[in-house]
MARKOL-45351 format. One record per atom (N, C-alpha, C): residue number from 1; atom name; x, z, y; residue in one letter. Coordinates in Angstrom, 1 decimal. Layout:
<recs>
REC  nr atom     px     pz     py rest
REC NUM   CA      X      Z      Y    a
...
</recs>
This chain:
<recs>
REC  nr atom     px     pz     py rest
REC   1    N  -11.1  -25.4   20.3    m
REC   1   CA  -10.8  -24.6   19.1    m
REC   1    C   -9.3  -24.6   18.9    m
REC   2    N   -8.8  -23.5   18.5    q
REC   2   CA   -7.3  -23.3   18.3    q
REC   2    C   -6.9  -24.0   17.0    q
REC   3    N   -5.8  -24.7   17.0    s
REC   3   CA   -5.2  -25.3   15.8    s
REC   3    C   -3.9  -24.6   15.5    s
REC   4    N   -3.5  -24.7   14.3    y
REC   4   CA   -2.3  -24.0   13.8    y
REC   4    C   -1.3  -25.0   13.2    y
REC   5    N    0.0  -24.7   13.4    t
REC   5   CA    1.0  -25.5   12.7    t
REC   5    C    1.1  -25.1   11.3    t
REC   6    N    1.8  -25.9   10.5    i
REC   6   CA    1.9  -25.5    9.0    i
REC   6    C    2.6  -24.2    8.9    i
REC   7    N    3.6  -23.9    9.7    g
REC   7   CA    4.3  -22.6    9.7    g
REC   7    C    3.4  -21.4   10.1    g
REC   8    N    2.7  -21.6   11.1    q
REC   8   CA    1.7  -20.5   11.5    q
REC   8    C    0.6  -20.3   10.4    q
REC   9    N    0.1  -21.4    9.9    a
REC   9   CA   -0.9  -21.3    8.8    a
REC   9    C   -0.3  -20.5    7.6    a
REC  10    N    1.0  -20.9    7.2    a
REC  10   CA    1.6  -20.2    6.1    a
REC  10    C    1.7  -18.7    6.3    a
REC  11    N    2.1  -18.3    7.5    r
REC  11   CA    2.2  -16.9    7.8    r
REC  11    C    0.9  -16.2    7.7    r
REC  12    N   -0.1  -16.9    8.2    l
REC  12   CA   -1.5  -16.2    8.1    l
REC  12    C   -2.0  -16.1    6.7    l
REC  13    N   -1.6  -17.1    5.9    l
REC  13   CA   -2.1  -17.1    4.5    l
REC  13    C   -1.2  -16.3    3.6    l
REC  14    N    0.0  -15.8    4.0    g
REC  14   CA    0.9  -15.0    3.3    g
REC  14    C    1.6  -15.8    2.2    g
REC  15    N    2.0  -17.1    2.6    v
REC  15   CA    2.7  -18.0    1.7    v
REC  15    C    3.9  -18.6    2.4    v
REC  16    N    4.7  -19.3    1.8    s
REC  16   CA    5.9  -20.0    2.5    s
REC  16    C    5.4  -21.2    3.1    s
REC  17    N    6.1  -21.7    4.2    p
REC  17   CA    5.8  -23.0    4.8    p
REC  17    C    5.7  -24.1    3.8    p
REC  18    N    6.6  -24.1    2.8    d
REC  18   CA    6.6  -25.2    1.8    d
REC  18    C    5.3  -25.2    0.9    d
REC  19    N    4.8  -24.0    0.6    t
REC  19   CA    3.6  -23.9   -0.1    t
REC  19    C    2.4  -24.5    0.7    t
REC  20    N    2.4  -24.0    2.0    a
REC  20   CA    1.3  -24.6    2.9    a
REC  20    C    1.4  -26.1    3.0    a
REC  21    N    2.6  -26.6    3.1    r
REC  21   CA    2.8  -28.0    3.3    r
REC  21    C    2.4  -28.8    2.0    r
REC  22    N    2.7  -28.2    0.8    r
REC  22   CA    2.2  -28.8   -0.4    r
REC  22    C    0.7  -28.9   -0.5    r
REC  23    N    0.1  -27.7   -0.1    w
REC  23   CA   -1.4  -27.7   -0.1    w
REC  23    C   -2.0  -28.8    0.8    w
REC  24    N   -1.3  -28.9    2.0    a
REC  24   CA   -1.9  -30.0    2.9    a
REC  24    C   -1.6  -31.4    2.3    a
REC  25    N   -0.4  -31.6    1.7    d
REC  25   CA   -0.2  -32.9    1.1    d
REC  25    C   -1.2  -33.2    0.0    d
REC  26    N   -1.6  -32.1   -0.7    a
REC  26   CA   -2.5  -32.3   -1.9    a
REC  26    C   -4.0  -32.5   -1.4    a
REC  27    N   -4.2  -32.3   -0.1    g
REC  27   CA   -5.5  -32.4    0.5    g
REC  27    C   -6.4  -31.2    0.4    g
REC  28    N   -5.8  -30.0    0.0    r
REC  28   CA   -6.5  -28.8   -0.1    r
REC  28    C   -7.0  -28.3    1.2    r
REC  29    N   -6.3  -28.6    2.3    v
REC  29   CA   -6.7  -28.3    3.6    v
REC  29    C   -6.4  -29.5    4.5    v
REC  30    N   -7.3  -29.8    5.4    a
REC  30   CA   -7.2  -31.0    6.3    a
REC  30    C   -6.3  -30.7    7.4    a
REC  31    N   -5.5  -31.8    7.7    t
REC  31   CA   -4.6  -31.7    8.9    t
REC  31    C   -4.8  -32.8    9.8    t
REC  32    N   -4.3  -32.7   11.0    h
REC  32   CA   -4.2  -33.9   11.9    h
REC  32    C   -2.9  -33.7   12.7    h
REC  33    N   -2.5  -34.8   13.4    r
REC  33   CA   -1.2  -34.8   14.1    r
REC  33    C   -1.5  -34.6   15.6    r
REC  34    N   -0.6  -33.8   16.2    d
REC  34   CA   -0.7  -33.7   17.7    d
REC  34    C    0.2  -34.8   18.4    d
REC  35    N    0.2  -34.9   19.7    d
REC  35   CA    1.0  -35.9   20.4    d
REC  35    C    2.5  -36.0   20.0    d
REC  36    N    3.0  -34.8   19.6    a
REC  36   CA    4.4  -34.7   19.2    a
REC  36    C    4.6  -35.1   17.8    a
REC  37    N    3.6  -35.4   17.0    g
REC  37   CA    3.7  -35.7   15.6    g
REC  37    C    3.7  -34.5   14.6    g
REC  38    N    3.4  -33.3   15.1    r
REC  38   CA    3.4  -32.2   14.3    r
REC  38    C    2.0  -32.1   13.6    r
REC  39    N    2.0  -31.7   12.3    r
REC  39   CA    0.7  -31.5   11.6    r
REC  39    C    0.2  -30.3   12.0    r
REC  40    N   -1.1  -30.3   12.3    l
REC  40   CA   -1.9  -29.1   12.7    l
REC  40    C   -3.1  -29.0   11.8    l
REC  41    N   -3.6  -27.7   11.7    i
REC  41   CA   -4.8  -27.4   10.9    i
REC  41    C   -5.8  -26.8   11.9    i
REC  42    N   -7.0  -27.3   12.0    d
REC  42   CA   -8.1  -26.8   12.8    d
REC  42    C   -8.4  -25.3   12.4    d
REC  43    N   -8.6  -24.4   13.4    g
REC  43   CA   -8.8  -23.1   13.1    g
REC  43    C  -10.0  -22.8   12.2    g
REC  44    N  -11.1  -23.5   12.3    r
REC  44   CA  -12.2  -23.3   11.5    r
REC  44    C  -11.9  -23.8   10.0    r
REC  45    N  -11.2  -24.8    9.9    d
REC  45   CA  -10.8  -25.3    8.5    d
REC  45    C   -9.9  -24.3    7.8    d
REC  46    N   -8.9  -23.7    8.6    l
REC  46   CA   -8.0  -22.7    8.1    l
REC  46    C   -8.7  -21.5    7.7    l
REC  47    N   -9.8  -21.1    8.6    a
REC  47   CA  -10.5  -19.9    8.2    a
REC  47    C  -11.2  -20.1    6.9    a
REC  48    N  -11.9  -21.2    6.7    a
REC  48   CA  -12.6  -21.5    5.4    a
REC  48    C  -11.6  -21.5    4.3    a
REC  49    N  -10.5  -22.2    4.4    f
REC  49   CA   -9.5  -22.3    3.4    f
REC  49    C   -8.9  -20.9    3.0    f
REC  50    N   -8.7  -20.1    4.1    s
REC  50   CA   -8.1  -18.8    3.8    s
REC  50    C   -9.1  -17.9    3.0    s
REC  51    N  -10.3  -18.0    3.2    v
REC  51   CA  -11.3  -17.3    2.4    v
REC  51    C  -11.2  -17.8    0.9    v
REC  52    N  -11.2  -19.1    0.7    a
REC  52   CA  -11.1  -19.6   -0.6    a
REC  52    C   -9.7  -19.2   -1.4    a
REC  53    N   -8.6  -19.2   -0.6    v
REC  53   CA   -7.4  -18.8   -1.2    v
REC  53    C   -7.4  -17.3   -1.5    v
REC  54    N   -8.0  -16.5   -0.6    g
REC  54   CA   -8.1  -15.0   -0.8    g
REC  54    C   -8.9  -14.7   -2.0    g
REC  55    N   -9.9  -15.5   -2.3    q
REC  55   CA  -10.8  -15.2   -3.5    q
REC  55    C  -10.1  -15.5   -4.8    q
REC  56    N   -9.1  -16.4   -4.7    g
REC  56   CA   -8.5  -16.8   -5.9    g
REC  56    C   -7.0  -16.5   -5.9    g
REC  57    N   -6.6  -15.6   -5.1    a
REC  57   CA   -5.1  -15.4   -4.9    a
REC  57    C   -4.5  -14.3   -5.8    a
REC  58    N   -5.2  -14.1   -6.9    h
REC  58   CA   -4.6  -13.1   -7.8    h
REC  58    C   -3.8  -13.6   -9.0    h
REC  59    N   -3.1  -14.8   -8.7    a
REC  59   CA   -2.3  -15.4   -9.8    a
REC  59    C   -1.2  -14.4  -10.1    a
REC  60    N   -0.9  -14.3  -11.4    e
REC  60   CA    0.2  -13.4  -11.9    e
REC  60    C    1.6  -13.7  -11.4    e
REC  61    N    1.9  -15.0  -11.1    d
REC  61   CA    3.2  -15.3  -10.7    d
REC  61    C    3.5  -15.2   -9.2    d
REC  62    N    2.4  -14.9   -8.4    e
REC  62   CA    2.6  -14.7   -7.0    e
REC  62    C    3.0  -13.3   -6.6    e
REC  63    N    3.8  -13.3   -5.6    e
REC  63   CA    4.3  -12.0   -5.0    e
REC  63    C    3.1  -11.4   -4.3    e
REC  64    N    2.9  -10.1   -4.3    p
REC  64   CA    1.8   -9.5   -3.5    p
REC  64    C    2.0   -9.6   -2.0    p
REC  65    N    1.0   -9.7   -1.3    y
REC  65   CA    1.1   -9.8    0.2    y
REC  65    C    1.3   -8.3    0.7    y
REC  66    N    2.2   -8.1    1.5    t
REC  66   CA    2.5   -6.7    2.0    t
REC  66    C    2.5   -6.8    3.6    t
REC  67    N    2.2   -5.6    4.2    s
REC  67   CA    2.2   -5.6    5.6    s
REC  67    C    3.2   -4.5    6.1    s
REC  68    N    3.8   -4.6    7.2    a
REC  68   CA    4.6   -3.6    7.7    a
REC  68    C    3.8   -2.8    8.7    a
REC  69    N    3.9   -1.4    8.5    r
REC  69   CA    3.2   -0.5    9.4    r
REC  69    C    1.7   -0.8    9.5    r
REC  70    N    1.2   -1.1    8.4    n
REC  70   CA   -0.3   -1.3    8.3    n
REC  70    C   -0.9   -2.3    9.2    n
REC  71    N   -0.2   -3.4    9.6    a
REC  71   CA   -0.6   -4.5   10.3    a
REC  71    C   -0.8   -5.7    9.5    a
REC  72    N   -2.0   -6.3    9.5    f
REC  72   CA   -2.4   -7.4    8.7    f
REC  72    C   -2.7   -8.6    9.6    f
REC  73    N   -1.7   -9.4    9.9    p
REC  73   CA   -2.0  -10.6   10.7    p
REC  73    C   -2.8  -11.6    9.9    p
REC  74    N   -3.8  -12.2   10.5    g
REC  74   CA   -4.6  -13.1    9.7    g
REC  74    C   -5.5  -14.0   10.6    g
REC  75    N   -6.5  -14.5   10.1    i
REC  75   CA   -7.4  -15.4   10.8    i
REC  75    C   -8.8  -14.9   10.7    i
REC  76    N   -9.5  -14.9   11.8    v
REC  76   CA  -10.9  -14.4   11.9    v
REC  76    C  -11.8  -15.5   11.1    v
REC  77    N  -12.5  -14.9   10.1    t
REC  77   CA  -13.4  -15.8    9.2    t
REC  77    C  -14.8  -15.6    9.5    t
REC  78    N  -15.2  -14.5   10.2    a
REC  78   CA  -16.6  -14.3   10.5    a
REC  78    C  -16.8  -13.3   11.6    a
REC  79    N  -17.7  -13.5   12.5    v
REC  79   CA  -18.1  -12.6   13.6    v
REC  79    C  -19.6  -12.5   13.6    v
REC  80    N  -20.1  -11.3   13.4    k
REC  80   CA  -21.6  -11.1   13.5    k
REC  80    C  -21.8  -10.1   14.6    k
REC  81    N  -22.6  -10.5   15.6    l
REC  81   CA  -22.9   -9.7   16.8    l
REC  81    C  -24.3   -9.2   16.7    l
REC  82    N  -24.4   -7.9   16.9    g
REC  82   CA  -25.7   -7.3   17.1    g
REC  82    C  -25.9   -6.9   18.5    g
REC  83    N  -26.9   -6.2   18.9    d
REC  83   CA  -27.2   -5.8   20.2    d
REC  83    C  -26.1   -4.9   20.8    d
REC  84    N  -25.6   -4.0   20.0    v
REC  84   CA  -24.6   -3.1   20.5    v
REC  84    C  -23.3   -3.2   19.6    v
REC  85    N  -23.5   -3.3   18.3    a
REC  85   CA  -22.3   -3.3   17.4    a
REC  85    C  -22.1   -4.7   16.9    a
REC  86    N  -20.8   -4.9   16.3    a
REC  86   CA  -20.4   -6.2   15.8    a
REC  86    C  -19.6   -5.9   14.5    a
REC  87    N  -19.5   -6.9   13.7    q
REC  87   CA  -18.7   -7.0   12.5    q
REC  87    C  -17.8   -8.1   12.6    q
REC  88    N  -16.5   -7.9   12.3    v
REC  88   CA  -15.5   -8.9   12.3    v
REC  88    C  -14.8   -8.9   11.0    v
REC  89    N  -14.6  -10.1   10.4    e
REC  89   CA  -13.9  -10.2    9.1    e
REC  89    C  -12.7  -11.0    9.4    e
REC  90    N  -11.5  -10.5    8.8    i
REC  90   CA  -10.3  -11.2    8.9    i
REC  90    C   -9.7  -11.4    7.5    i
REC  91    N   -9.2  -12.6    7.3    q
REC  91   CA   -8.6  -12.9    6.0    q
REC  91    C   -7.1  -12.9    6.3    q
REC  92    N   -6.4  -12.0    5.7    a
REC  92   CA   -4.9  -11.8    5.9    a
REC  92    C   -4.2  -12.0    4.5    a
REC  93    N   -3.8  -13.3    4.3    g
REC  93   CA   -3.3  -13.6    2.9    g
REC  93    C   -4.4  -13.3    1.9    g
REC  94    N   -4.2  -12.6    0.9    p
REC  94   CA   -5.2  -12.4   -0.1    p
REC  94    C   -6.2  -11.3    0.3    p
REC  95    N   -5.9  -10.6    1.4    h
REC  95   CA   -6.7   -9.4    1.9    h
REC  95    C   -7.8   -9.8    2.8    h
REC  96    N   -9.0   -9.4    2.5    r
REC  96   CA  -10.2   -9.6    3.4    r
REC  96    C  -10.5   -8.2    4.1    r
REC  97    N  -10.4   -8.2    5.4    l
REC  97   CA  -10.6   -6.9    6.1    l
REC  97    C  -11.8   -7.0    7.0    l
REC  98    N  -12.6   -6.0    7.0    v
REC  98   CA  -13.9   -6.0    7.8    v
REC  98    C  -13.8   -4.8    8.7    v
REC  99    N  -14.1   -5.1   10.0    s
REC  99   CA  -14.1   -4.0   11.0    s
REC  99    C  -15.5   -4.0   11.7    s
REC 100    N  -15.9   -2.8   11.9    l
REC 100   CA  -17.1   -2.6   12.7    l
REC 100    C  -16.7   -2.1   14.1    l
REC 101    N  -17.1   -2.7   15.1    l
REC 101   CA  -16.7   -2.4   16.4    l
REC 101    C  -17.8   -2.7   17.4    l
REC 102    N  -17.6   -2.4   18.6    t
REC 102   CA  -18.7   -2.6   19.6    t
REC 102    C  -18.7   -4.1   19.9    t
REC 103    N  -19.9   -4.6   20.3    r
REC 103   CA  -20.1   -5.9   20.7    r
REC 103    C  -19.2   -6.2   22.0    r
REC 104    N  -19.1   -5.2   22.9    e
REC 104   CA  -18.4   -5.4   24.1    e
REC 104    C  -16.9   -5.6   23.8    e
REC 105    N  -16.4   -4.9   22.8    a
REC 105   CA  -15.0   -5.1   22.3    a
REC 105    C  -14.7   -6.5   21.9    a
REC 106    N  -15.6   -7.0   21.0    v
REC 106   CA  -15.5   -8.4   20.5    v
REC 106    C  -15.5   -9.4   21.7    v
REC 107    N  -16.4   -9.2   22.6    e
REC 107   CA  -16.5  -10.1   23.7    e
REC 107    C  -15.2  -10.0   24.6    e
REC 108    N  -14.7   -8.8   24.9    e
REC 108   CA  -13.6   -8.7   25.7    e
REC 108    C  -12.4   -9.3   25.0    e
REC 109    N  -12.2   -9.2   23.7    l
REC 109   CA  -11.1   -9.8   23.0    l
REC 109    C  -11.3  -11.4   22.8    l
REC 110    N  -12.5  -11.8   23.0    g
REC 110   CA  -12.9  -13.2   22.9    g
REC 110    C  -12.8  -13.6   21.4    g
REC 111    N  -13.0  -12.8   20.5    l
REC 111   CA  -12.9  -13.1   19.1    l
REC 111    C  -13.9  -14.1   18.6    l
REC 112    N  -13.4  -15.2   17.9    e
REC 112   CA  -14.3  -16.2   17.3    e
REC 112    C  -13.7  -16.7   16.0    e
REC 113    N  -14.5  -17.3   15.2    v
REC 113   CA  -14.0  -17.8   13.9    v
REC 113    C  -12.9  -18.8   14.1    v
REC 114    N  -11.8  -18.7   13.4    g
REC 114   CA  -10.7  -19.6   13.5    g
REC 114    C   -9.5  -19.1   14.3    g
REC 115    N   -9.7  -18.1   15.1    m
REC 115   CA   -8.6  -17.6   15.8    m
REC 115    C   -7.8  -16.6   15.1    m
REC 116    N   -6.5  -16.5   15.6    q
REC 116   CA   -5.6  -15.6   15.0    q
REC 116    C   -5.8  -14.2   15.5    q
REC 117    N   -5.7  -13.2   14.6    a
REC 117   CA   -5.9  -11.8   15.0    a
REC 117    C   -5.2  -10.9   14.0    a
REC 118    N   -4.9   -9.7   14.4    t
REC 118   CA   -4.2   -8.7   13.5    t
REC 118    C   -5.1   -7.5   13.3    t
REC 119    N   -5.3   -7.2   12.1    a
REC 119   CA   -6.1   -5.9   11.8    a
REC 119    C   -5.1   -4.8   11.6    a
REC 120    N   -5.3   -3.7   12.2    r
REC 120   CA   -4.4   -2.6   12.0    r
REC 120    C   -5.2   -1.5   11.4    r
REC 121    N   -4.7   -0.9   10.3    v
REC 121   CA   -5.4    0.1    9.6    v
REC 121    C   -4.8    1.5    9.8    v
REC 122    N   -5.6    2.4   10.2    k
REC 122   CA   -5.1    3.8   10.4    k
REC 122    C   -6.2    4.7    9.8    k
REC 123    N   -5.8    5.4    8.8    s
REC 123   CA   -6.8    6.3    8.2    s
REC 123    C   -8.0    5.5    7.6    s
REC 124    N   -9.1    5.7    8.1    t
REC 124   CA  -10.3    5.0    7.6    t
REC 124    C  -10.8    4.0    8.6    t
REC 125    N  -10.0    3.7    9.6    s
REC 125   CA  -10.4    2.8   10.7    s
REC 125    C   -9.6    1.5   10.7    s
REC 126    N  -10.2    0.4   11.0    v
REC 126   CA   -9.5   -0.9   11.2    v
REC 126    C   -9.7   -1.3   12.6    v
REC 127    N   -8.5   -1.5   13.3    h
REC 127   CA   -8.5   -1.9   14.7    h
REC 127    C   -8.1   -3.4   14.8    h
REC 128    N   -8.7   -4.1   15.6    i
REC 128   CA   -8.4   -5.6   15.8    i
REC 128    C   -7.6   -5.8   17.0    i
REC 129    N   -6.4   -6.5   16.9    d
REC 129   CA   -5.6   -6.9   18.1    d
REC 129    C   -5.7   -8.4   18.1    d
REC 130    N   -6.0   -9.0   19.3    r
REC 130   CA   -5.9  -10.4   19.5    r
REC 130    C   -4.4  -10.7   19.6    r
REC 131    N   -4.0  -11.8   18.8    t
REC 131   CA   -2.6  -12.2   18.9    t
REC 131    C   -2.5  -13.6   19.3    t
</recs>
């Protein structure tokens, strides 16, 4: 399973690294240390935490999350596979994006809960890029 540094998690959550560090210090999200002593967050833990943050992210004093050129970097929070079609959910800061695509595309990208991905929005379609 992929793990994320505090800085990577902060970018995916749409907050500063200091905010992500404070959340980790307060025990809001579990961390562990790698061999180099860096604090890491397990991808599944970050996915669950990002959903919780996204649901309560409408505080009045927070700056809104914005994206450049309709790209929403985030973390995969759900993958539902059917026989032919699939549904992928990405939490990008306070934004939850859902994309319907083929099962084959999900398998080729190797998408799974906890991994980093970017949702790209064009017109009424959401495209998923593995990052």
